[in-house]
Jmol script that loads the backbone (N, CA, C; Angstrom):
load data "model"
ATOM      1  N   UNK A   1      12.964  68.512 166.925  1.00  0.00           N
ATOM      2  CA  UNK A   1      12.582  67.396 166.107  1.00  0.00           C
ATOM      3  C   UNK A   1      13.811  66.899 165.340  1.00  0.00           C
ATOM      4  N   UNK A   2      14.018  65.601 165.326  1.00  0.00           N
ATOM      5  CA  UNK A   2      15.165  65.049 164.608  1.00  0.00           C
ATOM      6  C   UNK A   2      14.853  64.938 163.119  1.00  0.00           C
ATOM      7  N   UNK A   3      15.901  64.931 162.319  1.00  0.00           N
ATOM      8  CA  UNK A   3      15.743  64.857 160.873  1.00  0.00           C
ATOM      9  C   UNK A   3      15.242  63.468 160.474  1.00  0.00           C
ATOM     10  N   UNK A   4      14.278  63.451 159.593  1.00  0.00           N
ATOM     11  CA  UNK A   4      13.703  62.184 159.132  1.00  0.00           C
ATOM     12  C   UNK A   4      14.685  61.463 158.218  1.00  0.00           C
ATOM     13  N   UNK A   5      14.803  60.157 158.393  1.00  0.00           N
ATOM     14  CA  UNK A   5      15.684  59.340 157.562  1.00  0.00           C
ATOM     15  C   UNK A   5      14.868  58.764 156.406  1.00  0.00           C
ATOM     16  N   UNK A   6      14.983  59.385 155.238  1.00  0.00           N
ATOM     17  CA  UNK A   6      14.195  58.981 154.078  1.00  0.00           C
ATOM     18  C   UNK A   6      14.546  57.579 153.597  1.00  0.00           C
ATOM     19  N   UNK A   7      15.740  57.100 153.929  1.00  0.00           N
ATOM     20  CA  UNK A   7      16.132  55.744 153.527  1.00  0.00           C
ATOM     21  C   UNK A   7      15.241  54.689 154.165  1.00  0.00           C
ATOM     22  N   UNK A   8      14.653  55.026 155.306  1.00  0.00           N
ATOM     23  CA  UNK A   8      13.741  54.076 155.959  1.00  0.00           C
ATOM     24  C   UNK A   8      12.524  53.802 155.087  1.00  0.00           C
ATOM     25  N   UNK A   9      12.030  54.824 154.391  1.00  0.00           N
ATOM     26  CA  UNK A   9      10.891  54.603 153.491  1.00  0.00           C
ATOM     27  C   UNK A   9      11.278  53.670 152.349  1.00  0.00           C
ATOM     28  N   UNK A  10      12.493  53.821 151.857  1.00  0.00           N
ATOM     29  CA  UNK A  10      12.973  52.925 150.802  1.00  0.00           C
ATOM     30  C   UNK A  10      13.009  51.477 151.311  1.00  0.00           C
ATOM     31  N   UNK A  11      13.490  51.298 152.513  1.00  0.00           N
ATOM     32  CA  UNK A  11      13.557  49.959 153.103  1.00  0.00           C
ATOM     33  C   UNK A  11      12.162  49.377 153.296  1.00  0.00           C
ATOM     34  N   UNK A  12      11.209  50.218 153.689  1.00  0.00           N
ATOM     35  CA  UNK A  12       9.832  49.757 153.842  1.00  0.00           C
ATOM     36  C   UNK A  12       9.269  49.364 152.476  1.00  0.00           C
ATOM     37  N   UNK A  13       9.610  50.145 151.442  1.00  0.00           N
ATOM     38  CA  UNK A  13       9.196  49.784 150.084  1.00  0.00           C
ATOM     39  C   UNK A  13       9.725  48.421 149.686  1.00  0.00           C
ATOM     40  N   UNK A  14      10.975  48.150 149.995  1.00  0.00           N
ATOM     41  CA  UNK A  14      11.545  46.830 149.705  1.00  0.00           C
ATOM     42  C   UNK A  14      10.798  45.733 150.446  1.00  0.00           C
ATOM     43  N   UNK A  15      10.480  45.990 151.696  1.00  0.00           N
ATOM     44  CA  UNK A  15       9.748  45.000 152.495  1.00  0.00           C
ATOM     45  C   UNK A  15       8.378  44.716 151.877  1.00  0.00           C
ATOM     46  N   UNK A  16       7.654  45.768 151.522  1.00  0.00           N
ATOM     47  CA  UNK A  16       6.325  45.586 150.941  1.00  0.00           C
ATOM     48  C   UNK A  16       6.392  44.860 149.603  1.00  0.00           C
ATOM     49  N   UNK A  17       7.371  45.229 148.782  1.00  0.00           N
ATOM     50  CA  UNK A  17       7.531  44.605 147.461  1.00  0.00           C
ATOM     51  C   UNK A  17       7.777  43.108 147.593  1.00  0.00           C
ATOM     52  N   UNK A  18       8.604  42.741 148.558  1.00  0.00           N
ATOM     53  CA  UNK A  18       8.958  41.333 148.735  1.00  0.00           C
ATOM     54  C   UNK A  18       7.920  40.555 149.541  1.00  0.00           C
ATOM     55  N   UNK A  19       7.111  41.258 150.321  1.00  0.00           N
ATOM     56  CA  UNK A  19       6.153  40.612 151.212  1.00  0.00           C
ATOM     57  C   UNK A  19       5.048  39.908 150.436  1.00  0.00           C
ATOM     58  N   UNK A  20       4.569  40.570 149.397  1.00  0.00           N
ATOM     59  CA  UNK A  20       3.462  39.999 148.629  1.00  0.00           C
ATOM     60  C   UNK A  20       3.486  40.550 147.218  1.00  0.00           C
ATOM     61  N   UNK A  21       3.052  39.736 146.293  1.00  0.00           N
ATOM     62  CA  UNK A  21       2.944  40.163 144.894  1.00  0.00           C
ATOM     63  C   UNK A  21       1.569  40.757 144.599  1.00  0.00           C
ATOM     64  N   UNK A  22       0.719  40.841 145.616  1.00  0.00           N
ATOM     65  CA  UNK A  22      -0.601  41.448 145.424  1.00  0.00           C
ATOM     66  C   UNK A  22      -0.419  42.905 145.017  1.00  0.00           C
ATOM     67  N   UNK A  23      -1.328  43.370 144.160  1.00  0.00           N
ATOM     68  CA  UNK A  23      -1.209  44.709 143.611  1.00  0.00           C
ATOM     69  C   UNK A  23      -1.160  45.790 144.691  1.00  0.00           C
ATOM     70  N   UNK A  24      -1.938  45.648 145.735  1.00  0.00           N
ATOM     71  CA  UNK A  24      -1.958  46.670 146.789  1.00  0.00           C
ATOM     72  C   UNK A  24      -0.587  46.825 147.441  1.00  0.00           C
ATOM     73  N   UNK A  25       0.108  45.736 147.670  1.00  0.00           N
ATOM     74  CA  UNK A  25       1.446  45.802 148.272  1.00  0.00           C
ATOM     75  C   UNK A  25       2.448  46.424 147.295  1.00  0.00           C
ATOM     76  N   UNK A  26       2.331  46.042 146.024  1.00  0.00           N
ATOM     77  CA  UNK A  26       3.242  46.580 145.019  1.00  0.00           C
ATOM     78  C   UNK A  26       3.032  48.084 144.838  1.00  0.00           C
ATOM     79  N   UNK A  27       1.768  48.521 144.821  1.00  0.00           N
ATOM     80  CA  UNK A  27       1.478  49.949 144.711  1.00  0.00           C
ATOM     81  C   UNK A  27       1.968  50.704 145.946  1.00  0.00           C
ATOM     82  N   UNK A  28       1.797  50.111 147.104  1.00  0.00           N
ATOM     83  CA  UNK A  28       2.285  50.743 148.333  1.00  0.00           C
ATOM     84  C   UNK A  28       3.799  50.861 148.321  1.00  0.00           C
ATOM     85  N   UNK A  29       4.464  49.834 147.809  1.00  0.00           N
ATOM     86  CA  UNK A  29       5.927  49.877 147.699  1.00  0.00           C
ATOM     87  C   UNK A  29       6.354  51.024 146.786  1.00  0.00           C
ATOM     88  N   UNK A  30       5.676  51.171 145.664  1.00  0.00           N
ATOM     89  CA  UNK A  30       6.000  52.257 144.733  1.00  0.00           C
ATOM     90  C   UNK A  30       5.826  53.605 145.417  1.00  0.00           C
ATOM     91  N   UNK A  31       4.771  53.748 146.207  1.00  0.00           N
ATOM     92  CA  UNK A  31       4.555  54.998 146.938  1.00  0.00           C
ATOM     93  C   UNK A  31       5.686  55.300 147.905  1.00  0.00           C
ATOM     94  N   UNK A  32       6.165  54.277 148.609  1.00  0.00           N
ATOM     95  CA  UNK A  32       7.274  54.477 149.539  1.00  0.00           C
ATOM     96  C   UNK A  32       8.535  54.842 148.775  1.00  0.00           C
ATOM     97  N   UNK A  33       8.765  54.207 147.622  1.00  0.00           N
ATOM     98  CA  UNK A  33       9.936  54.556 146.813  1.00  0.00           C
ATOM     99  C   UNK A  33       9.855  56.009 146.352  1.00  0.00           C
ATOM    100  N   UNK A  34       8.681  56.417 145.921  1.00  0.00           N
ATOM    101  CA  UNK A  34       8.502  57.792 145.457  1.00  0.00           C
ATOM    102  C   UNK A  34       8.847  58.779 146.567  1.00  0.00           C
ATOM    103  N   UNK A  35       8.272  58.585 147.751  1.00  0.00           N
ATOM    104  CA  UNK A  35       8.511  59.531 148.834  1.00  0.00           C
ATOM    105  C   UNK A  35       9.935  59.451 149.367  1.00  0.00           C
ATOM    106  N   UNK A  36      10.576  58.278 149.241  1.00  0.00           N
ATOM    107  CA  UNK A  36      11.975  58.184 149.677  1.00  0.00           C
ATOM    108  C   UNK A  36      12.882  58.988 148.756  1.00  0.00           C
ATOM    109  N   UNK A  37      12.419  59.282 147.548  1.00  0.00           N
ATOM    110  CA  UNK A  37      13.155  60.149 146.623  1.00  0.00           C
ATOM    111  C   UNK A  37      12.706  61.600 146.736  1.00  0.00           C
ATOM    112  N   UNK A  38      11.412  61.809 146.844  1.00  0.00           N
ATOM    113  CA  UNK A  38      10.863  63.157 146.899  1.00  0.00           C
ATOM    114  C   UNK A  38      11.382  63.940 148.105  1.00  0.00           C
ATOM    115  N   UNK A  39      11.416  63.312 149.257  1.00  0.00           N
ATOM    116  CA  UNK A  39      11.843  63.991 150.481  1.00  0.00           C
ATOM    117  C   UNK A  39      13.235  64.601 150.380  1.00  0.00           C
ATOM    118  N   UNK A  40      14.243  63.817 150.013  1.00  0.00           N
ATOM    119  CA  UNK A  40      15.590  64.386 149.896  1.00  0.00           C
ATOM    120  C   UNK A  40      15.708  65.453 148.804  1.00  0.00           C
ATOM    121  N   UNK A  41      14.989  65.277 147.697  1.00  0.00           N
ATOM    122  CA  UNK A  41      15.040  66.278 146.631  1.00  0.00           C
ATOM    123  C   UNK A  41      14.452  67.596 147.121  1.00  0.00           C
ATOM    124  N   UNK A  42      13.339  67.515 147.832  1.00  0.00           N
ATOM    125  CA  UNK A  42      12.709  68.726 148.389  1.00  0.00           C
ATOM    126  C   UNK A  42      13.642  69.403 149.388  1.00  0.00           C
ATOM    127  N   UNK A  43      14.255  68.621 150.254  1.00  0.00           N
ATOM    128  CA  UNK A  43      15.194  69.186 151.232  1.00  0.00           C
ATOM    129  C   UNK A  43      16.392  69.833 150.535  1.00  0.00           C
ATOM    130  N   UNK A  44      16.912  69.181 149.505  1.00  0.00           N
ATOM    131  CA  UNK A  44      18.045  69.733 148.751  1.00  0.00           C
ATOM    132  C   UNK A  44      17.659  71.070 148.123  1.00  0.00           C
ATOM    133  N   UNK A  45      16.509  71.106 147.483  1.00  0.00           N
ATOM    134  CA  UNK A  45      16.059  72.344 146.853  1.00  0.00           C
ATOM    135  C   UNK A  45      15.927  73.461 147.885  1.00  0.00           C
ATOM    136  N   UNK A  46      15.259  73.171 148.994  1.00  0.00           N
ATOM    137  CA  UNK A  46      15.035  74.200 150.009  1.00  0.00           C
ATOM    138  C   UNK A  46      16.351  74.712 150.596  1.00  0.00           C
ATOM    139  N   UNK A  47      17.298  73.814 150.805  1.00  0.00           N
ATOM    140  CA  UNK A  47      18.592  74.218 151.357  1.00  0.00           C
ATOM    141  C   UNK A  47      19.421  74.992 150.323  1.00  0.00           C
ATOM    142  N   UNK A  48      19.434  74.509 149.103  1.00  0.00           N
ATOM    143  CA  UNK A  48      20.258  75.132 148.071  1.00  0.00           C
ATOM    144  C   UNK A  48      19.756  76.502 147.642  1.00  0.00           C
ATOM    145  N   UNK A  49      18.444  76.629 147.526  1.00  0.00           N
ATOM    146  CA  UNK A  49      17.866  77.868 147.022  1.00  0.00           C
ATOM    147  C   UNK A  49      17.236  78.724 148.116  1.00  0.00           C
ATOM    148  N   UNK A  50      17.335  78.242 149.356  1.00  0.00           N
ATOM    149  CA  UNK A  50      16.813  78.968 150.516  1.00  0.00           C
ATOM    150  C   UNK A  50      15.366  79.396 150.317  1.00  0.00           C
ATOM    151  N   UNK A  51      14.589  78.481 149.787  1.00  0.00           N
ATOM    152  CA  UNK A  51      13.163  78.708 149.583  1.00  0.00           C
ATOM    153  C   UNK A  51      12.408  77.505 150.113  1.00  0.00           C
ATOM    154  N   UNK A  52      11.477  77.754 150.996  1.00  0.00           N
ATOM    155  CA  UNK A  52      10.652  76.685 151.552  1.00  0.00           C
ATOM    156  C   UNK A  52       9.453  76.475 150.639  1.00  0.00           C
ATOM    157  N   UNK A  53       9.267  75.231 150.229  1.00  0.00           N
ATOM    158  CA  UNK A  53       8.107  74.900 149.409  1.00  0.00           C
ATOM    159  C   UNK A  53       6.943  74.550 150.321  1.00  0.00           C
ATOM    160  N   UNK A  54       5.811  75.174 150.092  1.00  0.00           N
ATOM    161  CA  UNK A  54       4.629  74.836 150.876  1.00  0.00           C
ATOM    162  C   UNK A  54       4.150  73.452 150.457  1.00  0.00           C
ATOM    163  N   UNK A  55       3.381  72.837 151.299  1.00  0.00           N
ATOM    164  CA  UNK A  55       2.858  71.502 150.992  1.00  0.00           C
ATOM    165  C   UNK A  55       1.956  71.525 149.771  1.00  0.00           C
ATOM    166  N   UNK A  56       1.284  72.654 149.567  1.00  0.00           N
ATOM    167  CA  UNK A  56       0.374  72.773 148.432  1.00  0.00           C
ATOM    168  C   UNK A  56       1.170  72.795 147.132  1.00  0.00           C
ATOM    169  N   UNK A  57       0.957  71.810 146.314  1.00  0.00           N
ATOM    170  CA  UNK A  57       1.602  71.703 144.997  1.00  0.00           C
ATOM    171  C   UNK A  57       3.124  71.570 145.041  1.00  0.00           C
ATOM    172  N   UNK A  58       3.697  71.148 146.145  1.00  0.00           N
ATOM    173  CA  UNK A  58       5.147  70.999 146.239  1.00  0.00           C
ATOM    174  C   UNK A  58       5.671  70.012 145.205  1.00  0.00           C
ATOM    175  N   UNK A  59       4.929  68.952 144.984  1.00  0.00           N
ATOM    176  CA  UNK A  59       5.375  67.935 144.021  1.00  0.00           C
ATOM    177  C   UNK A  59       5.417  68.531 142.619  1.00  0.00           C
ATOM    178  N   UNK A  60       4.361  69.211 142.232  1.00  0.00           N
ATOM    179  CA  UNK A  60       4.300  69.815 140.909  1.00  0.00           C
ATOM    180  C   UNK A  60       5.369  70.886 140.745  1.00  0.00           C
ATOM    181  N   UNK A  61       5.567  71.684 141.765  1.00  0.00           N
ATOM    182  CA  UNK A  61       6.580  72.746 141.691  1.00  0.00           C
ATOM    183  C   UNK A  61       7.964  72.164 141.484  1.00  0.00           C
ATOM    184  N   UNK A  62       8.308  71.112 142.228  1.00  0.00           N
ATOM    185  CA  UNK A  62       9.639  70.504 142.073  1.00  0.00           C
ATOM    186  C   UNK A  62       9.799  69.868 140.694  1.00  0.00           C
ATOM    187  N   UNK A  63       8.772  69.231 140.224  1.00  0.00           N
ATOM    188  CA  UNK A  63       8.848  68.616 138.892  1.00  0.00           C
ATOM    189  C   UNK A  63       9.082  69.695 137.841  1.00  0.00           C
ATOM    190  N   UNK A  64       8.377  70.804 137.946  1.00  0.00           N
ATOM    191  CA  UNK A  64       8.521  71.879 136.974  1.00  0.00           C
ATOM    192  C   UNK A  64       9.876  72.575 137.070  1.00  0.00           C
ATOM    193  N   UNK A  65      10.454  72.636 138.257  1.00  0.00           N
ATOM    194  CA  UNK A  65      11.757  73.262 138.443  1.00  0.00           C
ATOM    195  C   UNK A  65      12.816  72.367 137.848  1.00  0.00           C
TER     196      UNK A  65
END
end "model"
wireframe off; spacefill off
backbone 0.3
color backbone group
């Protein structure tokens, strides 16, 4: 499996943000921005500390760390 390019989610967020000012598009853009940041941070943590975070509560665990 090839490594996922998190920057693509950021680009999709930009597309959604600019596509429409409707709240659903803006909220979707924010979600893409969030995951475009969360993914690399999770990968950095796992590589640096050699600990794999399970999907369960991964977001909360990273925030608390």
